[in-house]
mmCIF file of the N, C-alpha and C atoms, coordinates in Angstrom:
data_MODEL
# 
_entry.id   MODEL 
# 
loop_
_atom_site.group_PDB 
_atom_site.id 
_atom_site.type_symbol 
_atom_site.label_atom_id 
_atom_site.label_alt_id 
_atom_site.label_comp_id 
_atom_site.label_asym_id 
_atom_site.label_entity_id 
_atom_site.label_seq_id 
_atom_site.pdbx_PDB_ins_code 
_atom_site.Cartn_x 
_atom_site.Cartn_y 
_atom_site.Cartn_z 
_atom_site.occupancy 
_atom_site.B_iso_or_equiv 
_atom_site.pdbx_formal_charge 
_atom_site.auth_seq_id 
_atom_site.auth_comp_id 
_atom_site.auth_asym_id 
_atom_site.auth_atom_id 
_atom_site.pdbx_PDB_model_num 
ATOM 1   N N  . UNK A 1 1  ? -72.109 24.908 25.579 1.00 0.00 ? 1  UNK A N  1 
ATOM 2   C CA . UNK A 1 1  ? -70.991 25.279 26.418 1.00 0.00 ? 1  UNK A CA 1 
ATOM 3   C C  . UNK A 1 1  ? -69.658 24.942 25.733 1.00 0.00 ? 1  UNK A C  1 
ATOM 4   N N  . UNK A 1 2  ? -69.609 23.771 25.085 1.00 0.00 ? 2  UNK A N  1 
ATOM 5   C CA . UNK A 1 2  ? -68.391 23.377 24.384 1.00 0.00 ? 2  UNK A CA 1 
ATOM 6   C C  . UNK A 1 2  ? -68.054 24.366 23.274 1.00 0.00 ? 2  UNK A C  1 
ATOM 7   N N  . UNK A 1 3  ? -69.080 24.823 22.543 1.00 0.00 ? 3  UNK A N  1 
ATOM 8   C CA . UNK A 1 3  ? -68.868 25.793 21.472 1.00 0.00 ? 3  UNK A CA 1 
ATOM 9   C C  . UNK A 1 3  ? -68.260 27.078 22.019 1.00 0.00 ? 3  UNK A C  1 
ATOM 10  N N  . UNK A 1 4  ? -68.746 27.543 23.148 1.00 0.00 ? 4  UNK A N  1 
ATOM 11  C CA . UNK A 1 4  ? -68.260 28.778 23.744 1.00 0.00 ? 4  UNK A CA 1 
ATOM 12  C C  . UNK A 1 4  ? -66.804 28.637 24.182 1.00 0.00 ? 4  UNK A C  1 
ATOM 13  N N  . UNK A 1 5  ? -66.477 27.534 24.800 1.00 0.00 ? 5  UNK A N  1 
ATOM 14  C CA . UNK A 1 5  ? -65.109 27.318 25.276 1.00 0.00 ? 5  UNK A CA 1 
ATOM 15  C C  . UNK A 1 5  ? -64.150 27.195 24.100 1.00 0.00 ? 5  UNK A C  1 
ATOM 16  N N  . UNK A 1 6  ? -64.500 26.401 23.095 1.00 0.00 ? 6  UNK A N  1 
ATOM 17  C CA . UNK A 1 6  ? -63.600 26.216 21.965 1.00 0.00 ? 6  UNK A CA 1 
ATOM 18  C C  . UNK A 1 6  ? -63.430 27.508 21.160 1.00 0.00 ? 6  UNK A C  1 
ATOM 19  N N  . UNK A 1 7  ? -64.487 28.266 21.005 1.00 0.00 ? 7  UNK A N  1 
ATOM 20  C CA . UNK A 1 7  ? -64.376 29.548 20.299 1.00 0.00 ? 7  UNK A CA 1 
ATOM 21  C C  . UNK A 1 7  ? -63.480 30.515 21.056 1.00 0.00 ? 7  UNK A C  1 
ATOM 22  N N  . UNK A 1 8  ? -63.611 30.539 22.355 1.00 0.00 ? 8  UNK A N  1 
ATOM 23  C CA . UNK A 1 8  ? -62.777 31.420 23.177 1.00 0.00 ? 8  UNK A CA 1 
ATOM 24  C C  . UNK A 1 8  ? -61.309 31.036 23.069 1.00 0.00 ? 8  UNK A C  1 
ATOM 25  N N  . UNK A 1 9  ? -61.017 29.744 23.086 1.00 0.00 ? 9  UNK A N  1 
ATOM 26  C CA . UNK A 1 9  ? -59.630 29.299 23.000 1.00 0.00 ? 9  UNK A CA 1 
ATOM 27  C C  . UNK A 1 9  ? -59.030 29.576 21.627 1.00 0.00 ? 9  UNK A C  1 
ATOM 28  N N  . UNK A 1 10 ? -59.850 29.549 20.581 1.00 0.00 ? 10 UNK A N  1 
ATOM 29  C CA . UNK A 1 10 ? -59.340 29.817 19.249 1.00 0.00 ? 10 UNK A CA 1 
ATOM 30  C C  . UNK A 1 10 ? -59.069 31.306 19.036 1.00 0.00 ? 10 UNK A C  1 
ATOM 31  N N  . UNK A 1 11 ? -59.841 32.155 19.661 1.00 0.00 ? 11 UNK A N  1 
ATOM 32  C CA . UNK A 1 11 ? -59.698 33.598 19.459 1.00 0.00 ? 11 UNK A CA 1 
ATOM 33  C C  . UNK A 1 11 ? -58.714 34.225 20.453 1.00 0.00 ? 11 UNK A C  1 
ATOM 34  N N  . UNK A 1 12 ? -58.403 33.536 21.531 1.00 0.00 ? 12 UNK A N  1 
ATOM 35  C CA . UNK A 1 12 ? -57.541 34.078 22.574 1.00 0.00 ? 12 UNK A CA 1 
ATOM 36  C C  . UNK A 1 12 ? -56.173 34.537 22.065 1.00 0.00 ? 12 UNK A C  1 
ATOM 37  N N  . UNK A 1 13 ? -55.452 33.760 21.224 1.00 0.00 ? 13 UNK A N  1 
ATOM 38  C CA . UNK A 1 13 ? -54.150 34.249 20.741 1.00 0.00 ? 13 UNK A CA 1 
ATOM 39  C C  . UNK A 1 13 ? -54.254 35.546 19.948 1.00 0.00 ? 13 UNK A C  1 
ATOM 40  N N  . UNK A 1 14 ? -55.305 35.697 19.142 1.00 0.00 ? 14 UNK A N  1 
ATOM 41  C CA . UNK A 1 14 ? -55.462 36.933 18.373 1.00 0.00 ? 14 UNK A CA 1 
ATOM 42  C C  . UNK A 1 14 ? -55.727 38.125 19.290 1.00 0.00 ? 14 UNK A C  1 
ATOM 43  N N  . UNK A 1 15 ? -56.508 37.906 20.315 1.00 0.00 ? 15 UNK A N  1 
ATOM 44  C CA . UNK A 1 15 ? -56.790 38.981 21.271 1.00 0.00 ? 15 UNK A CA 1 
ATOM 45  C C  . UNK A 1 15 ? -55.512 39.375 22.009 1.00 0.00 ? 15 UNK A C  1 
ATOM 46  N N  . UNK A 1 16 ? -54.720 38.392 22.396 1.00 0.00 ? 16 UNK A N  1 
ATOM 47  C CA . UNK A 1 16 ? -53.467 38.685 23.104 1.00 0.00 ? 16 UNK A CA 1 
ATOM 48  C C  . UNK A 1 16 ? -52.488 39.444 22.210 1.00 0.00 ? 16 UNK A C  1 
ATOM 49  N N  . UNK A 1 17 ? -52.394 39.034 20.940 1.00 0.00 ? 17 UNK A N  1 
ATOM 50  C CA . UNK A 1 17 ? -51.511 39.760 20.026 1.00 0.00 ? 17 UNK A CA 1 
ATOM 51  C C  . UNK A 1 17 ? -51.994 41.185 19.807 1.00 0.00 ? 17 UNK A C  1 
ATOM 52  N N  . UNK A 1 18 ? -53.291 41.364 19.701 1.00 0.00 ? 18 UNK A N  1 
ATOM 53  C CA . UNK A 1 18 ? -53.843 42.706 19.541 1.00 0.00 ? 18 UNK A CA 1 
ATOM 54  C C  . UNK A 1 18 ? -53.589 43.561 20.768 1.00 0.00 ? 18 UNK A C  1 
ATOM 55  N N  . UNK A 1 19 ? -53.658 42.963 21.950 1.00 0.00 ? 19 UNK A N  1 
ATOM 56  C CA . UNK A 1 19 ? -53.425 43.710 23.179 1.00 0.00 ? 19 UNK A CA 1 
ATOM 57  C C  . UNK A 1 19 ? -51.962 44.114 23.320 1.00 0.00 ? 19 UNK A C  1 
ATOM 58  N N  . UNK A 1 20 ? -51.057 43.331 22.736 1.00 0.00 ? 20 UNK A N  1 
ATOM 59  C CA . UNK A 1 20 ? -49.634 43.656 22.820 1.00 0.00 ? 20 UNK A CA 1 
ATOM 60  C C  . UNK A 1 20 ? -49.291 44.886 21.983 1.00 0.00 ? 20 UNK A C  1 
ATOM 61  N N  . UNK A 1 21 ? -50.045 45.143 20.957 1.00 0.00 ? 21 UNK A N  1 
ATOM 62  C CA . UNK A 1 21 ? -49.790 46.306 20.108 1.00 0.00 ? 21 UNK A CA 1 
ATOM 63  C C  . UNK A 1 21 ? -49.118 45.928 18.811 1.00 0.00 ? 21 UNK A C  1 
ATOM 64  N N  . UNK A 1 22 ? -49.283 46.767 17.821 1.00 0.00 ? 22 UNK A N  1 
ATOM 65  C CA . UNK A 1 22 ? -48.766 46.488 16.479 1.00 0.00 ? 22 UNK A CA 1 
ATOM 66  C C  . UNK A 1 22 ? -47.243 46.487 16.427 1.00 0.00 ? 22 UNK A C  1 
ATOM 67  N N  . UNK A 1 23 ? -46.611 47.341 17.192 1.00 0.00 ? 23 UNK A N  1 
ATOM 68  C CA . UNK A 1 23 ? -45.148 47.428 17.152 1.00 0.00 ? 23 UNK A CA 1 
ATOM 69  C C  . UNK A 1 23 ? -44.501 46.161 17.702 1.00 0.00 ? 23 UNK A C  1 
ATOM 70  N N  . UNK A 1 24 ? -45.075 45.590 18.719 1.00 0.00 ? 24 UNK A N  1 
ATOM 71  C CA . UNK A 1 24 ? -44.464 44.432 19.354 1.00 0.00 ? 24 UNK A CA 1 
ATOM 72  C C  . UNK A 1 24 ? -44.794 43.134 18.625 1.00 0.00 ? 24 UNK A C  1 
ATOM 73  N N  . UNK A 1 25 ? -45.900 43.091 17.921 1.00 0.00 ? 25 UNK A N  1 
ATOM 74  C CA . UNK A 1 25 ? -46.302 41.841 17.271 1.00 0.00 ? 25 UNK A CA 1 
ATOM 75  C C  . UNK A 1 25 ? -45.587 41.608 15.952 1.00 0.00 ? 25 UNK A C  1 
ATOM 76  N N  . UNK A 1 26 ? -45.059 42.643 15.326 1.00 0.00 ? 26 UNK A N  1 
ATOM 77  C CA . UNK A 1 26 ? -44.362 42.483 14.055 1.00 0.00 ? 26 UNK A CA 1 
ATOM 78  C C  . UNK A 1 26 ? -43.187 41.543 14.164 1.00 0.00 ? 26 UNK A C  1 
ATOM 79  N N  . UNK A 1 27 ? -42.411 41.668 15.219 1.00 0.00 ? 27 UNK A N  1 
ATOM 80  C CA . UNK A 1 27 ? -41.249 40.807 15.411 1.00 0.00 ? 27 UNK A CA 1 
ATOM 81  C C  . UNK A 1 27 ? -41.671 39.369 15.678 1.00 0.00 ? 27 UNK A C  1 
ATOM 82  N N  . UNK A 1 28 ? -42.847 39.194 16.224 1.00 0.00 ? 28 UNK A N  1 
ATOM 83  C CA . UNK A 1 28 ? -43.342 37.858 16.531 1.00 0.00 ? 28 UNK A CA 1 
ATOM 84  C C  . UNK A 1 28 ? -43.941 37.182 15.296 1.00 0.00 ? 28 UNK A C  1 
ATOM 85  N N  . UNK A 1 29 ? -44.603 37.960 14.454 1.00 0.00 ? 29 UNK A N  1 
ATOM 86  C CA . UNK A 1 29 ? -45.319 37.382 13.320 1.00 0.00 ? 29 UNK A CA 1 
ATOM 87  C C  . UNK A 1 29 ? -44.461 37.165 12.077 1.00 0.00 ? 29 UNK A C  1 
ATOM 88  N N  . UNK A 1 30 ? -43.361 37.904 11.928 1.00 0.00 ? 30 UNK A N  1 
ATOM 89  C CA . UNK A 1 30 ? -42.529 37.773 10.732 1.00 0.00 ? 30 UNK A CA 1 
ATOM 90  C C  . UNK A 1 30 ? -41.948 36.365 10.589 1.00 0.00 ? 30 UNK A C  1 
ATOM 91  N N  . UNK A 1 31 ? -41.359 35.767 11.633 1.00 0.00 ? 31 UNK A N  1 
ATOM 92  C CA . UNK A 1 31 ? -40.850 34.400 11.455 1.00 0.00 ? 31 UNK A CA 1 
ATOM 93  C C  . UNK A 1 31 ? -41.950 33.381 11.172 1.00 0.00 ? 31 UNK A C  1 
ATOM 94  N N  . UNK A 1 32 ? -43.129 33.583 11.741 1.00 0.00 ? 32 UNK A N  1 
ATOM 95  C CA . UNK A 1 32 ? -44.240 32.673 11.485 1.00 0.00 ? 32 UNK A CA 1 
ATOM 96  C C  . UNK A 1 32 ? -44.661 32.764 10.021 1.00 0.00 ? 32 UNK A C  1 
ATOM 97  N N  . UNK A 1 33 ? -44.747 34.006 9.506  1.00 0.00 ? 33 UNK A N  1 
ATOM 98  C CA . UNK A 1 33 ? -45.117 34.197 8.106  1.00 0.00 ? 33 UNK A CA 1 
ATOM 99  C C  . UNK A 1 33 ? -44.063 33.580 7.187  1.00 0.00 ? 33 UNK A C  1 
ATOM 100 N N  . UNK A 1 34 ? -42.802 33.762 7.508  1.00 0.00 ? 34 UNK A N  1 
ATOM 101 C CA . UNK A 1 34 ? -41.730 33.200 6.688  1.00 0.00 ? 34 UNK A CA 1 
ATOM 102 C C  . UNK A 1 34 ? -41.810 31.672 6.687  1.00 0.00 ? 34 UNK A C  1 
ATOM 103 N N  . UNK A 1 35 ? -42.082 31.093 7.837  1.00 0.00 ? 35 UNK A N  1 
ATOM 104 C CA . UNK A 1 35 ? -42.207 29.634 7.916  1.00 0.00 ? 35 UNK A CA 1 
ATOM 105 C C  . UNK A 1 35 ? -43.383 29.116 7.124  1.00 0.00 ? 35 UNK A C  1 
ATOM 106 N N  . UNK A 1 36 ? -44.512 29.844 7.161  1.00 0.00 ? 36 UNK A N  1 
ATOM 107 C CA . UNK A 1 36 ? -45.683 29.431 6.389  1.00 0.00 ? 36 UNK A CA 1 
ATOM 108 C C  . UNK A 1 36 ? -45.436 29.535 4.892  1.00 0.00 ? 36 UNK A C  1 
ATOM 109 N N  . UNK A 1 37 ? -44.710 30.566 4.479  1.00 0.00 ? 37 UNK A N  1 
ATOM 110 C CA . UNK A 1 37 ? -44.408 30.717 3.058  1.00 0.00 ? 37 UNK A CA 1 
ATOM 111 C C  . UNK A 1 37 ? -43.454 29.618 2.607  1.00 0.00 ? 37 UNK A C  1 
ATOM 112 N N  . UNK A 1 38 ? -42.445 29.321 3.431  1.00 0.00 ? 38 UNK A N  1 
ATOM 113 C CA . UNK A 1 38 ? -41.458 28.312 3.067  1.00 0.00 ? 38 UNK A CA 1 
ATOM 114 C C  . UNK A 1 38 ? -42.022 26.895 3.087  1.00 0.00 ? 38 UNK A C  1 
ATOM 115 N N  . UNK A 1 39 ? -42.900 26.607 4.030  1.00 0.00 ? 39 UNK A N  1 
ATOM 116 C CA . UNK A 1 39 ? -43.382 25.241 4.223  1.00 0.00 ? 39 UNK A CA 1 
ATOM 117 C C  . UNK A 1 39 ? -44.898 25.121 4.069  1.00 0.00 ? 39 UNK A C  1 
ATOM 118 N N  . UNK A 1 40 ? -45.517 26.022 3.337  1.00 0.00 ? 40 UNK A N  1 
ATOM 119 C CA . UNK A 1 40 ? -46.968 26.022 3.186  1.00 0.00 ? 40 UNK A CA 1 
ATOM 120 C C  . UNK A 1 40 ? -47.506 24.797 2.468  1.00 0.00 ? 40 UNK A C  1 
ATOM 121 N N  . UNK A 1 41 ? -46.789 24.338 1.448  1.00 0.00 ? 41 UNK A N  1 
ATOM 122 C CA . UNK A 1 41 ? -47.246 23.181 0.679  1.00 0.00 ? 41 UNK A CA 1 
ATOM 123 C C  . UNK A 1 41 ? -47.238 21.931 1.558  1.00 0.00 ? 41 UNK A C  1 
ATOM 124 N N  . UNK A 1 42 ? -46.149 21.751 2.315  1.00 0.00 ? 42 UNK A N  1 
ATOM 125 C CA . UNK A 1 42 ? -46.058 20.578 3.186  1.00 0.00 ? 42 UNK A CA 1 
ATOM 126 C C  . UNK A 1 42 ? -47.127 20.629 4.276  1.00 0.00 ? 42 UNK A C  1 
ATOM 127 N N  . UNK A 1 43 ? -47.333 21.805 4.851  1.00 0.00 ? 43 UNK A N  1 
ATOM 128 C CA . UNK A 1 43 ? -48.340 21.953 5.898  1.00 0.00 ? 43 UNK A CA 1 
ATOM 129 C C  . UNK A 1 43 ? -49.739 21.661 5.353  1.00 0.00 ? 43 UNK A C  1 
ATOM 130 N N  . UNK A 1 44 ? -50.036 22.154 4.156  1.00 0.00 ? 44 UNK A N  1 
ATOM 131 C CA . UNK A 1 44 ? -51.326 21.893 3.534  1.00 0.00 ? 44 UNK A CA 1 
ATOM 132 C C  . UNK A 1 44 ? -51.528 20.410 3.251  1.00 0.00 ? 44 UNK A C  1 
ATOM 133 N N  . UNK A 1 45 ? -50.474 19.734 2.801  1.00 0.00 ? 45 UNK A N  1 
ATOM 134 C CA . UNK A 1 45 ? -50.573 18.297 2.524  1.00 0.00 ? 45 UNK A CA 1 
ATOM 135 C C  . UNK A 1 45 ? -50.818 17.511 3.803  1.00 0.00 ? 45 UNK A C  1 
ATOM 136 N N  . UNK A 1 46 ? -50.111 17.858 4.868  1.00 0.00 ? 46 UNK A N  1 
ATOM 137 C CA . UNK A 1 46 ? -50.282 17.157 6.147  1.00 0.00 ? 46 UNK A CA 1 
ATOM 138 C C  . UNK A 1 46 ? -51.691 17.370 6.688  1.00 0.00 ? 46 UNK A C  1 
ATOM 139 N N  . UNK A 1 47 ? -52.178 18.614 6.630  1.00 0.00 ? 47 UNK A N  1 
ATOM 140 C CA . UNK A 1 47 ? -53.530 18.883 7.111  1.00 0.00 ? 47 UNK A CA 1 
ATOM 141 C C  . UNK A 1 47 ? -54.580 18.167 6.273  1.00 0.00 ? 47 UNK A C  1 
ATOM 142 N N  . UNK A 1 48 ? -54.392 18.119 4.956  1.00 0.00 ? 48 UNK A N  1 
ATOM 143 C CA . UNK A 1 48 ? -55.344 17.441 4.083  1.00 0.00 ? 48 UNK A CA 1 
ATOM 144 C C  . UNK A 1 48 ? -55.367 15.944 4.347  1.00 0.00 ? 48 UNK A C  1 
ATOM 145 N N  . UNK A 1 49 ? -54.190 15.341 4.506  1.00 0.00 ? 49 UNK A N  1 
ATOM 146 C CA . UNK A 1 49 ? -54.141 13.912 4.796  1.00 0.00 ? 49 UNK A CA 1 
ATOM 147 C C  . UNK A 1 49 ? -54.747 13.598 6.158  1.00 0.00 ? 49 UNK A C  1 
ATOM 148 N N  . UNK A 1 50 ? -54.491 14.458 7.127  1.00 0.00 ? 50 UNK A N  1 
ATOM 149 C CA . UNK A 1 50 ? -55.080 14.258 8.447  1.00 0.00 ? 50 UNK A CA 1 
ATOM 150 C C  . UNK A 1 50 ? -56.596 14.356 8.408  1.00 0.00 ? 50 UNK A C  1 
ATOM 151 N N  . UNK A 1 51 ? -57.114 15.341 7.692  1.00 0.00 ? 51 UNK A N  1 
ATOM 152 C CA . UNK A 1 51 ? -58.562 15.500 7.572  1.00 0.00 ? 51 UNK A CA 1 
ATOM 153 C C  . UNK A 1 51 ? -59.180 14.330 6.816  1.00 0.00 ? 51 UNK A C  1 
ATOM 154 N N  . UNK A 1 52 ? -58.518 13.878 5.752  1.00 0.00 ? 52 UNK A N  1 
ATOM 155 C CA . UNK A 1 52 ? -59.032 12.728 4.992  1.00 0.00 ? 52 UNK A CA 1 
ATOM 156 C C  . UNK A 1 52 ? -59.060 11.480 5.869  1.00 0.00 ? 52 UNK A C  1 
ATOM 157 N N  . UNK A 1 53 ? -58.018 11.272 6.660  1.00 0.00 ? 53 UNK A N  1 
ATOM 158 C CA . UNK A 1 53 ? -57.993 10.123 7.556  1.00 0.00 ? 53 UNK A CA 1 
ATOM 159 C C  . UNK A 1 53 ? -59.082 10.191 8.606  1.00 0.00 ? 53 UNK A C  1 
ATOM 160 N N  . UNK A 1 54 ? -59.267 11.360 9.160  1.00 0.00 ? 54 UNK A N  1 
ATOM 161 C CA . UNK A 1 54 ? -60.296 11.529 10.189 1.00 0.00 ? 54 UNK A CA 1 
ATOM 162 C C  . UNK A 1 54 ? -61.698 11.304 9.613  1.00 0.00 ? 54 UNK A C  1 
ATOM 163 N N  . UNK A 1 55 ? -61.977 11.902 8.468  1.00 0.00 ? 55 UNK A N  1 
ATOM 164 C CA . UNK A 1 55 ? -63.297 11.736 7.856  1.00 0.00 ? 55 UNK A CA 1 
ATOM 165 C C  . UNK A 1 55 ? -63.529 10.296 7.409  1.00 0.00 ? 55 UNK A C  1 
ATOM 166 N N  . UNK A 1 56 ? -62.489 9.634  6.923  1.00 0.00 ? 56 UNK A N  1 
ATOM 167 C CA . UNK A 1 56 ? -62.618 8.234  6.563  1.00 0.00 ? 56 UNK A CA 1 
ATOM 168 C C  . UNK A 1 56 ? -62.920 7.369  7.775  1.00 0.00 ? 56 UNK A C  1 
ATOM 169 N N  . UNK A 1 57 ? -62.236 7.661  8.871  1.00 0.00 ? 57 UNK A N  1 
ATOM 170 C CA . UNK A 1 57 ? -62.477 6.919  10.107 1.00 0.00 ? 57 UNK A CA 1 
ATOM 171 C C  . UNK A 1 57 ? -63.899 7.143  10.612 1.00 0.00 ? 57 UNK A C  1 
ATOM 172 N N  . UNK A 1 58 ? -64.385 8.378  10.539 1.00 0.00 ? 58 UNK A N  1 
ATOM 173 C CA . UNK A 1 58 ? -65.751 8.673  10.958 1.00 0.00 ? 58 UNK A CA 1 
ATOM 174 C C  . UNK A 1 58 ? -66.765 7.949  10.069 1.00 0.00 ? 58 UNK A C  1 
ATOM 175 N N  . UNK A 1 59 ? -66.508 7.897  8.768  1.00 0.00 ? 59 UNK A N  1 
ATOM 176 C CA . UNK A 1 59 ? -67.391 7.184  7.854  1.00 0.00 ? 59 UNK A CA 1 
ATOM 177 C C  . UNK A 1 59 ? -67.398 5.695  8.144  1.00 0.00 ? 59 UNK A C  1 
ATOM 178 N N  . UNK A 1 60 ? -66.222 5.129  8.408  1.00 0.00 ? 60 UNK A N  1 
ATOM 179 C CA . UNK A 1 60 ? -66.116 3.712  8.723  1.00 0.00 ? 60 UNK A CA 1 
ATOM 180 C C  . UNK A 1 60 ? -66.878 3.387  10.012 1.00 0.00 ? 60 UNK A C  1 
ATOM 181 N N  . UNK A 1 61 ? -66.733 4.240  11.011 1.00 0.00 ? 61 UNK A N  1 
ATOM 182 C CA . UNK A 1 61 ? -67.438 4.046  12.285 1.00 0.00 ? 61 UNK A CA 1 
ATOM 183 C C  . UNK A 1 61 ? -68.948 4.127  12.078 1.00 0.00 ? 61 UNK A C  1 
ATOM 184 N N  . UNK A 1 62 ? -69.400 5.068  11.276 1.00 0.00 ? 62 UNK A N  1 
ATOM 185 C CA . UNK A 1 62 ? -70.837 5.213  11.014 1.00 0.00 ? 62 UNK A CA 1 
ATOM 186 C C  . UNK A 1 62 ? -71.391 4.015  10.263 1.00 0.00 ? 62 UNK A C  1 
ATOM 187 N N  . UNK A 1 63 ? -70.619 3.495  9.318  1.00 0.00 ? 63 UNK A N  1 
ATOM 188 C CA . UNK A 1 63 ? -71.089 2.322  8.557  1.00 0.00 ? 63 UNK A CA 1 
ATOM 189 C C  . UNK A 1 63 ? -71.175 1.089  9.456  1.00 0.00 ? 63 UNK A C  1 
ATOM 190 N N  . UNK A 1 64 ? -70.240 0.957  10.399 1.00 0.00 ? 64 UNK A N  1 
ATOM 191 C CA . UNK A 1 64 ? -70.294 -0.174 11.319 1.00 0.00 ? 64 UNK A CA 1 
ATOM 192 C C  . UNK A 1 64 ? -71.476 -0.052 12.257 1.00 0.00 ? 64 UNK A C  1 
ATOM 193 N N  . UNK A 1 65 ? -71.804 1.161  12.654 1.00 0.00 ? 65 UNK A N  1 
ATOM 194 C CA . UNK A 1 65 ? -72.923 1.368  13.566 1.00 0.00 ? 65 UNK A CA 1 
ATOM 195 C C  . UNK A 1 65 ? -74.263 1.079  12.862 1.00 0.00 ? 65 UNK A C  1 
ATOM 196 N N  . UNK A 1 66 ? -74.320 1.350  11.561 1.00 0.00 ? 66 UNK A N  1 
ATOM 197 C CA . UNK A 1 66 ? -75.555 1.115  10.817 1.00 0.00 ? 66 UNK A CA 1 
ATOM 198 C C  . UNK A 1 66 ? -75.763 -0.372 10.505 1.00 0.00 ? 66 UNK A C  1 
ATOM 199 N N  . UNK A 1 67 ? -74.686 -1.089 10.346 1.00 0.00 ? 67 UNK A N  1 
ATOM 200 C CA . UNK A 1 67 ? -74.832 -2.476 9.905  1.00 0.00 ? 67 UNK A CA 1 
ATOM 201 C C  . UNK A 1 67 ? -74.571 -3.387 10.995 1.00 0.00 ? 67 UNK A C  1 
# 
């Protein structure tokens, strides 16, 4: 059930943009694309550090549970 709910929530914005039509979504997506191009390196670094921290925390928790 959790998989179904999370998948639906992840796909919902794409479905809504598709329902709005191609003409209306261009004005919405251009600033987002520009922001990703301008700040892509910083965003990638933040996501990588967040993922590394999360995985490290999960590993630490698992090691404590085993020992």
